[in-house]
C-alpha positions as CSV (number, residue, x, y, z in Angstrom):
1,M,35.9,181.4,-10.9
2,S,39.7,181.5,-10.5
3,G,39.4,184.7,-8.5
4,G,36.9,182.9,-6.2
5,I,39.3,180.0,-5.7
6,L,42.2,182.3,-4.9
7,E,40.0,184.2,-2.4
8,L,39.1,180.9,-0.8
9,F,42.7,179.8,-0.4
10,V,43.7,183.2,1.0
11,A,40.8,183.0,3.5
12,L,41.9,179.4,4.4
13,A,45.5,180.6,4.9
14,Y,44.4,183.4,7.3
15,S,42.2,181.0,9.3
16,A,44.9,178.3,9.4
17,A,47.5,180.9,10.7
18,R,45.1,181.9,13.5
19,M,44.4,178.3,14.4
20,F,48.0,177.4,14.6
21,I,48.9,180.4,16.8
22,A,46.0,179.6,19.1
23,Y,47.1,175.9,19.1
24,L,50.6,176.8,20.1
25,L,49.2,179.0,22.9
26,S,47.1,176.1,24.0
27,V,50.1,173.7,24.2
28,A,52.1,176.3,26.1
29,S,49.2,176.9,28.5
30,A,48.7,173.2,29.0
31,L,52.3,172.7,30.1
32,L,52.4,175.9,32.2
33,I,49.1,175.1,34.0
34,G,48.7,171.3,33.7
35,I,52.1,170.4,35.1
36,P,51.8,172.5,38.3
37,M,48.2,171.2,38.7
38,G,49.4,167.6,38.5
39,R,52.2,168.1,41.0
40,S,50.5,170.4,43.6
41,E,47.3,169.4,45.5
42,K,46.8,173.0,46.6
43,L,47.0,174.3,43.0
44,E,44.8,171.4,41.9
45,K,42.0,172.4,44.4
46,V,42.1,176.0,43.1
47,L,42.7,175.6,39.3
48,Y,40.7,172.4,38.5
49,P,37.3,173.9,39.4
50,I,38.2,177.1,37.4
51,I,39.1,175.1,34.3
52,D,36.0,172.9,34.8
53,V,33.8,176.1,34.6
54,L,35.8,177.8,31.8
55,Q,35.4,174.8,29.4
56,S,31.6,175.0,29.9
57,V,31.3,178.7,29.1
58,P,30.1,179.2,25.5
59,I,32.5,181.2,23.3
60,L,30.1,184.1,23.2
61,G,30.5,184.5,26.9
62,F,34.1,185.4,26.4
63,F,33.2,188.2,23.8
64,P,32.9,191.1,26.3
65,F,36.1,190.3,28.2
66,V,38.2,189.6,25.1
67,I,37.0,192.7,23.3
68,T,37.6,194.9,26.4
69,L,41.1,193.5,27.1
70,T,42.3,193.5,23.5
71,A,40.3,195.3,20.8
72,N,39.7,198.3,23.0
73,V,43.3,198.5,24.1
74,L,45.5,197.6,21.1
75,P,45.4,199.5,17.8
76,P,43.7,197.9,14.8
77,P,44.2,195.4,13.4
78,Y,46.3,193.9,16.2
79,G,43.7,194.1,18.9
80,I,40.9,192.3,17.0
81,E,43.4,189.7,15.6
82,L,44.5,189.0,19.1
83,A,40.8,188.8,20.2
84,S,40.1,186.2,17.4
85,I,43.1,184.1,18.4
86,L,42.1,184.2,22.1
87,L,38.5,183.1,21.2
88,I,39.9,180.2,19.2
89,F,42.1,179.5,22.2
90,T,39.1,179.1,24.4
91,S,37.8,176.3,22.2
92,Q,41.1,174.5,22.1
93,A,42.9,174.9,25.5
94,W,40.8,173.3,28.2
95,N,41.0,169.6,27.2
96,M,44.7,170.1,26.5
97,I,45.3,171.4,30.0
98,L,43.2,168.6,31.6
99,G,45.1,166.0,29.5
100,V,48.5,167.2,30.6
101,Y,47.3,167.5,34.2
102,A,46.1,163.8,34.2
103,S,49.3,162.6,32.6
104,V,51.5,164.3,35.2
105,K,49.3,163.5,38.1
106,F,49.5,159.7,37.4
107,I,53.2,159.5,36.7
108,P,54.4,156.3,38.5
109,P,55.7,157.2,42.0
110,Y,58.9,155.2,41.6
111,I,60.0,157.6,38.8
112,L,59.5,160.6,41.1
113,D,61.3,158.8,43.9
114,M,64.3,158.2,41.6
115,A,64.3,161.9,40.7
116,K,64.5,162.7,44.4
117,I,67.3,160.2,44.9
118,Y,69.4,161.6,42.1
119,R,68.4,165.2,43.1
120,L,67.2,166.3,39.7
121,N,66.6,170.0,39.5
122,L,63.4,171.6,38.2
123,V,64.7,171.9,34.6
124,A,65.7,168.2,34.6
125,K,62.3,167.1,35.9
126,L,60.5,169.2,33.3
127,T,62.6,168.1,30.3
128,K,63.1,164.4,31.4
129,I,59.9,163.5,33.2
130,Y,57.0,165.9,33.1
131,I,57.1,167.1,29.4
132,P,57.8,163.5,28.0
133,A,54.9,162.2,30.1
134,S,52.6,164.9,28.7
135,I,53.4,164.3,25.0
136,P,51.0,161.4,24.4
137,A,48.1,163.4,25.9
138,I,49.1,166.5,23.9
139,S,49.2,164.5,20.6
140,K,45.9,162.9,21.3
141,N,44.2,166.1,22.4
142,S,45.6,168.0,19.5
143,I,43.2,166.2,17.2
144,I,40.3,167.1,19.4
145,S,41.4,170.7,20.0
146,W,41.9,171.3,16.3
147,A,38.5,170.1,15.5
148,G,37.1,172.2,18.3
149,G,38.8,175.3,17.0
150,L,37.4,174.8,13.5
151,F,33.9,174.0,15.0
152,F,33.7,177.6,16.4
153,L,35.8,179.3,13.7
154,V,32.9,181.4,12.3
155,S,32.1,182.8,15.8
156,S,35.8,183.6,16.3
157,E,36.2,185.6,13.0
158,I,32.9,187.4,13.0
159,I,32.7,189.1,16.4
160,A,29.5,191.0,17.2
161,L,28.6,192.6,20.5
162,G,25.7,195.0,20.1
163,S,26.9,197.9,17.9
164,T,30.4,196.6,17.9
165,N,31.1,194.5,14.9
166,Y,34.3,193.0,13.5
167,A,34.8,190.7,10.5
168,L,38.3,189.4,9.9
169,E,39.4,187.9,6.7
170,G,39.2,184.1,7.0
171,I,37.2,181.1,5.9
172,G,34.5,181.7,8.6
173,T,33.9,185.3,7.3
174,Y,34.1,184.0,3.7
175,V,31.3,181.5,4.2
176,Q,29.1,183.9,6.3
177,M,29.4,186.7,3.7
178,A,28.5,184.2,0.9
179,L,25.5,183.1,2.9
180,E,24.3,186.6,3.4
181,S,24.6,187.3,-0.3
182,G,22.8,184.1,-1.2
183,D,25.8,182.7,-3.1
184,M,25.3,179.0,-2.3
185,Q,28.2,178.0,-4.7
186,A,30.6,180.0,-2.6
187,V,29.1,178.5,0.6
188,S,29.7,175.0,-0.8
189,L,33.3,176.0,-1.8
190,G,33.8,177.3,1.8
191,I,32.6,174.0,3.4
192,I,34.7,172.0,1.0
193,G,37.7,174.2,1.9
194,V,37.2,173.6,5.6
195,M,37.0,169.8,5.0
196,F,40.2,170.1,2.9
197,L,42.0,171.9,5.6
198,S,40.9,169.4,8.2
199,I,41.9,166.3,6.1
200,L,45.2,167.9,5.2
201,T,46.2,168.7,8.7
202,Y,45.0,165.3,10.0
203,I,47.0,163.3,7.3
204,L,50.1,165.4,7.4
205,I,50.3,166.5,11.1
206,W,48.0,165.1,13.7
207,N,47.8,161.4,12.7
208,P,51.6,161.0,12.1
209,M,52.3,162.9,15.3
210,Y,50.0,160.6,17.3
211,S,51.4,157.5,15.6
212,A,54.9,158.6,16.4
213,T,54.2,159.3,20.1
214,I,52.1,156.1,20.5
215,E,55.0,154.1,18.9
216,V,57.3,155.5,21.5
217,S,55.0,154.9,24.5
218,T,53.8,151.4,23.5
219,G,56.7,150.0,21.6
220,T,54.7,149.2,18.4
221,E,56.6,149.2,15.2
222,F,53.9,149.5,12.5
223,V,54.0,153.0,10.9
224,P,52.0,153.7,7.7
225,K,54.1,155.0,4.7
226,I,52.5,158.5,4.9
227,D,53.6,158.7,8.6
228,R,57.2,157.8,8.0
229,P,58.5,161.3,7.1
230,F,57.0,162.6,10.3
231,K,58.5,159.7,12.2
232,F,61.9,160.6,10.8
233,F,61.3,164.3,11.7
234,W,60.1,163.2,15.2
235,R,63.3,161.2,15.9
236,R,65.5,164.2,14.8
237,L,63.3,166.5,16.9
238,K,63.8,164.3,19.9
239,I,67.6,164.4,19.5
240,V,67.6,168.2,19.2
241,A,65.2,168.6,22.1
242,G,67.3,166.2,24.2
243,N,70.5,168.2,23.5
244,I,68.7,171.5,24.3
245,S,67.4,170.0,27.6
246,D,70.8,168.7,28.6
247,F,72.3,172.2,27.9
248,L,69.6,173.8,30.0
249,I,70.1,171.4,32.9
250,I,73.8,172.1,32.9
251,V,73.2,175.9,32.8
252,N,70.6,175.7,35.6
253,A,73.0,173.6,37.7
254,N,75.8,176.1,37.3
255,L,73.6,179.0,38.1
256,S,72.2,177.2,41.1
257,N,75.7,176.6,42.4
258,K,76.7,180.2,42.0
259,F,73.6,181.5,43.8
260,L,74.2,179.0,46.6
261,L,77.5,180.7,47.3
262,K,75.8,184.0,47.6
263,K,73.2,185.2,50.0
264,P,69.9,185.1,48.1
265,S,68.7,188.6,47.2
266,F,65.1,187.6,47.7
267,S,63.7,185.4,50.4
268,K,60.8,183.0,49.7
269,K,58.4,185.4,51.4
270,A,59.6,188.2,49.2
271,K,59.2,186.2,46.0
272,L,55.7,185.1,47.2
273,F,54.8,188.8,47.9
274,T,56.0,189.8,44.4
275,V,53.8,187.1,42.8
276,I,50.8,188.2,44.9
277,V,51.2,191.9,44.1
278,T,51.6,191.1,40.3
279,F,48.5,188.9,40.3
280,T,46.5,191.5,42.3
281,L,47.5,194.3,39.9
282,L,46.4,192.1,36.9
283,I,43.1,191.2,38.5
284,S,42.5,194.9,39.5
285,Y,43.1,195.9,35.8
286,I,40.6,193.4,34.6
287,L,38.0,194.5,37.2
288,V,38.5,198.2,36.3
289,K,37.9,197.4,32.6
290,F,34.9,195.3,33.6
291,A,33.5,198.2,35.7
292,E,33.8,200.5,32.7
293,W,31.9,198.0,30.6
294,L,29.1,197.8,33.3
295,N,28.2,201.4,33.7
296,R,25.8,202.3,36.5
297,A,23.0,203.7,34.3
298,Q,22.6,200.5,32.4
299,L,22.9,198.5,35.7
300,E,19.9,200.4,37.2
301,I,17.8,199.7,34.2
302,W,18.8,196.1,34.2
303,A,18.0,195.7,37.9
304,T,14.3,196.4,37.3
305,G,14.0,193.5,34.9
306,Y,16.2,191.2,36.9
307,S,13.4,188.8,38.0
308,S,12.0,188.3,34.5
309,L,15.5,187.6,33.1
310,L,16.1,185.1,35.9
311,I,12.9,183.2,35.2
312,E,13.6,183.3,31.4
313,A,17.2,182.0,32.0
314,T,16.0,179.2,34.3
315,E,13.4,178.0,31.7
316,G,16.0,178.2,28.9
317,L,18.5,176.3,31.0
318,L,16.1,173.4,31.6
319,V,15.1,173.2,27.9
320,S,18.8,173.1,26.8
321,F,19.5,170.6,29.5
322,L,16.9,168.3,28.2
323,R,18.3,168.6,24.6
324,I,21.8,167.9,25.8
325,T,20.8,164.9,28.0
326,V,19.0,163.3,25.0
327,V,21.9,163.9,22.7
328,L,24.5,162.6,25.1
329,I,22.6,159.4,26.0
330,V,21.9,158.6,22.3
331,G,25.4,159.6,21.3
332,F,27.0,157.5,24.0
333,F,25.4,154.3,22.8
334,V,26.0,155.2,19.1
335,V,29.7,155.8,19.7
336,L,30.1,152.6,21.8
337,A,28.4,150.5,19.2
338,I,30.5,152.0,16.3
339,S,33.7,151.6,18.2
340,Y,32.9,148.0,19.0
341,L,32.3,147.3,15.3
342,L,35.5,149.0,14.5
343,Y,37.4,146.9,17.1
344,E,36.1,143.8,15.4
345,K,37.4,145.0,12.0
346,T,41.0,145.8,11.0
347,S,42.9,148.9,11.9
348,I,42.5,150.3,8.4
349,Y,38.7,150.7,9.0
350,R,39.5,152.3,12.3
351,K,41.9,154.8,10.8
352,G,39.4,155.7,8.0
353,F,36.6,156.2,10.5
354,V,38.8,158.4,12.8
355,L,39.6,160.5,9.7
356,S,35.9,160.8,8.9
357,G,35.2,161.8,12.5
358,E,37.9,164.4,12.3
359,V,36.4,165.9,9.2
360,L,32.8,165.9,10.5
361,S,33.7,167.2,13.9
362,S,35.7,170.1,12.4
363,I,32.9,171.6,10.2
364,P,32.1,174.9,11.8
365,A,28.9,174.7,13.8
366,S,27.1,177.5,12.0
367,L,27.7,175.8,8.6
368,W,25.4,172.9,9.5
369,W,22.3,175.2,9.2
370,P,22.9,176.2,5.6
371,I,23.6,172.5,4.8
372,F,20.2,171.5,6.2
373,I,18.3,174.7,5.2
374,S,16.8,173.2,2.0
375,M,15.5,170.2,4.1
376,I,14.1,172.6,6.7
377,S,12.2,174.5,4.0
378,L,10.6,171.1,3.0
379,G,9.4,170.5,6.5
380,F,12.3,168.8,8.2
381,P,12.1,169.6,12.0
382,S,14.7,172.3,12.9
383,E,14.7,170.8,16.4
384,L,16.5,167.7,15.0
385,V,19.0,169.9,13.2
386,S,19.6,171.7,16.5
387,M,20.2,168.4,18.3
388,F,22.5,167.2,15.6
389,I,24.7,170.3,16.0
390,I,24.8,169.7,19.7
391,F,25.8,166.1,18.9
392,Q,28.6,167.4,16.6
393,G,29.9,169.7,19.4
394,A,29.9,167.1,22.1
395,I,30.1,163.5,21.2
396,W,33.5,163.5,19.3
397,Y,35.3,164.1,22.6
398,I,34.1,160.6,23.8
399,F,34.6,159.1,20.3
400,F,38.3,160.2,20.0
401,N,39.0,159.1,23.6
402,I,37.7,155.6,22.7
403,A,38.9,155.3,19.1
404,L,42.4,156.8,19.6
405,T,43.2,155.4,23.1
406,G,40.6,153.1,24.4
407,V,40.3,150.6,21.6
408,G,44.1,150.1,21.6
409,Q,44.0,149.4,25.4
410,V,41.5,146.6,25.2
411,E,43.1,143.5,26.6
412,K,43.8,141.2,23.6
413,N,44.1,138.1,25.8
414,I,40.7,138.5,27.3
415,M,39.2,139.0,23.8
416,E,41.0,135.9,22.7
417,M,39.5,134.0,25.6
418,A,36.1,135.3,24.6
419,K,36.7,134.0,21.1
420,I,37.7,130.6,22.3
421,Y,34.7,130.2,24.6
422,K,32.5,131.7,21.8
423,I,31.3,134.6,23.9
424,K,29.9,137.2,21.5
425,G,27.0,139.5,20.8
426,R,25.2,141.5,23.5
427,Y,26.9,139.6,26.4
428,K,30.4,140.3,25.1
429,F,29.6,143.9,24.5
430,F,28.1,144.7,27.9
431,N,30.3,142.4,30.1
432,I,33.7,142.7,28.5
433,Y,33.9,145.6,26.1
434,V,32.0,148.3,28.0
435,P,33.8,147.7,31.3
436,M,37.2,147.9,29.6
437,L,36.4,151.2,27.9
438,T,34.7,152.9,30.8
439,P,37.8,154.8,32.0
440,F,38.2,156.3,28.5
441,V,34.5,157.1,28.2
442,L,34.7,158.9,31.5
443,S,37.8,160.9,30.5
444,G,36.0,162.2,27.5
445,A,32.6,162.7,29.2
446,S,33.7,165.9,31.0
447,S,34.9,167.5,27.8
448,A,31.8,166.3,26.0
449,W,29.6,167.8,28.7
450,G,31.3,171.2,28.3
451,G,31.3,170.9,24.5
452,A,27.5,170.3,24.4
453,W,26.8,173.5,26.4
454,N,29.2,175.4,24.1
455,A,27.3,174.1,21.0
456,T,23.9,175.4,22.2
457,I,24.8,178.9,21.1
458,V,24.8,177.9,17.5
459,A,22.4,175.0,17.7
460,E,19.6,177.2,19.1
461,Y,20.2,180.5,17.2
462,A,21.4,181.0,13.5
463,I,21.3,183.9,11.1
464,L,21.1,182.8,7.5
465,G,21.1,185.9,5.4
466,N,17.8,187.6,6.1
467,Q,16.4,184.5,7.8
468,I,16.8,183.9,11.6
469,I,16.3,180.4,13.0
470,S,15.8,180.3,16.7
471,L,14.9,177.6,19.2
472,F,14.3,178.6,22.9
473,G,17.1,177.6,25.3
474,I,20.0,179.1,27.2
475,G,22.1,179.1,24.0
476,F,19.4,181.2,22.2
477,L,19.2,183.6,25.1
478,I,23.0,184.0,25.2
479,S,23.2,184.6,21.5
480,E,20.4,187.1,21.4
481,A,21.9,189.0,24.4
482,T,25.3,189.1,22.6
483,Y,24.1,190.3,19.2
484,S,21.6,192.8,20.7
485,G,24.4,194.2,23.0
486,N,22.5,193.5,26.2
487,S,25.7,193.0,28.2
488,Q,24.0,192.7,31.6
489,A,21.6,190.0,30.5
490,L,24.6,188.2,28.9
491,F,26.5,188.4,32.2
492,L,23.5,187.0,34.1
493,Y,22.9,184.1,31.6
494,I,26.6,183.1,31.7
495,L,26.6,183.3,35.6
496,I,23.5,181.1,35.8
497,L,24.8,178.6,33.3
498,T,28.2,178.2,35.0
499,S,26.6,177.9,38.4
500,F,24.3,175.2,37.1
501,I,27.2,173.3,35.6
502,V,29.3,173.5,38.7
503,V,26.5,172.2,40.8
504,L,25.9,169.3,38.4
505,N,29.6,168.5,38.2
506,R,29.9,168.4,42.0
507,T,26.8,166.2,42.4
508,L,25.6,164.2,39.4
509,W,28.9,163.7,37.6
510,A,30.7,163.1,40.9
511,W,28.2,160.3,41.6
512,V,28.6,158.8,38.1
513,Y,32.4,158.7,38.4
514,S,32.2,157.1,41.9
515,Y,29.7,154.5,40.7
516,A,31.8,153.6,37.7
517,K,34.9,153.2,39.8
518,K,33.2,150.9,42.2
519,K,31.3,148.8,39.6
520,Y,34.2,148.4,37.1
521,H,37.1,148.6,39.7
522,I,38.8,151.5,37.9
523,I,42.2,152.3,39.4
524,E,43.5,155.8,38.8
């Protein structure tokens, strides 16, 4: 038994290391992409639709590209380890990027005007304006991103694409191997281990970090005892970061003055040309590798069955769309009702429920099937389990936006007036509470929409030892194409899915945002 516990902790350590590396990459990407997006309308028009599509691509859709660019290029085990980290990155990064983008985009204009008046250089703007403005969004989205990474951990550690199979040491592989061997005790230990990791990181890292950043941004002074060490660390970190940023500003100013005295070695056009050439070479390399993956012989065979694949993909897309629609509508009202009840209670209940949400949302998606497998064998509908997994992959984005940010922003004076005039029940909920939370619901809706489509790959297809559970839908088709090695079908399914999502984002969701802004007078 002690050997099993030791093996479990080693697996948890490997998974936690990959998660933290992917998280740091996500934060770096959020700052490198989100800040320019928020400050440049041209970049925003190009990058926002790309991020919008990427966050809706299921993790299996990245398998061929990641394996081609890493595992097939770098020697083992470095290539496949990098592939696993990049796959975890795809389940963490997008909402972080969008969070930083929104924070920078809506920096008050008078702050930027003051920066112009005092002629702050780029380093000064980054360290004194853009990064500090992004920290609350990063701290809030860290909780969501960490849960998202754990949710797809099994898919990131067991990479299968046709005859290509990799299994890395980690908690995802530990549970999957135990499941295949029928060792339900080890499966239970693995699930408990994931919950333990989730609770530990939430209590020691994410919640204290969020409390510290919120205290700075709102001026609140209440800090729970367990958060105080992090608060102390945060204050020291701010001092160190401030000293480093001041040093960089001085160095940058001195270098700028020296270069101003000399004739620049590169003009703006030359720099732009260098960037374009570098970007072109990178894209060319990716296309060459992709062309190697799509060999002509397979392409000719695939072309003959194109029409049947297209029909099948369309049918699967509609079935999955119905599942997702039902889940999001039900989940939307469930989350609003729960958050309303939490608002009426003390903050202790709220913190406890957020912790529960963090634990539930971080259980890897494929582990819900073994949890419910005994109920399914007794006649419990597998369709309901599938919809529950989609719920798990989607609704927490809205929940965390409401519970972490929205509830704290509800106007206390309006609620006090409602109490004085004895406004309560359904009228208070729909006419006061819902309008106040609408901006936060909308900010989480985009991520929830993408998360739901991501969750279909495990909600509609699961391998439990010798048993295969499958429910027809686009997630099932993508999973089947991935594990059978049908790369061309996989490419077609991903293309159809992303095209469908882009069309809906530009029509249905655009209308929803516009309607909500007009009805509730939302000011961005």
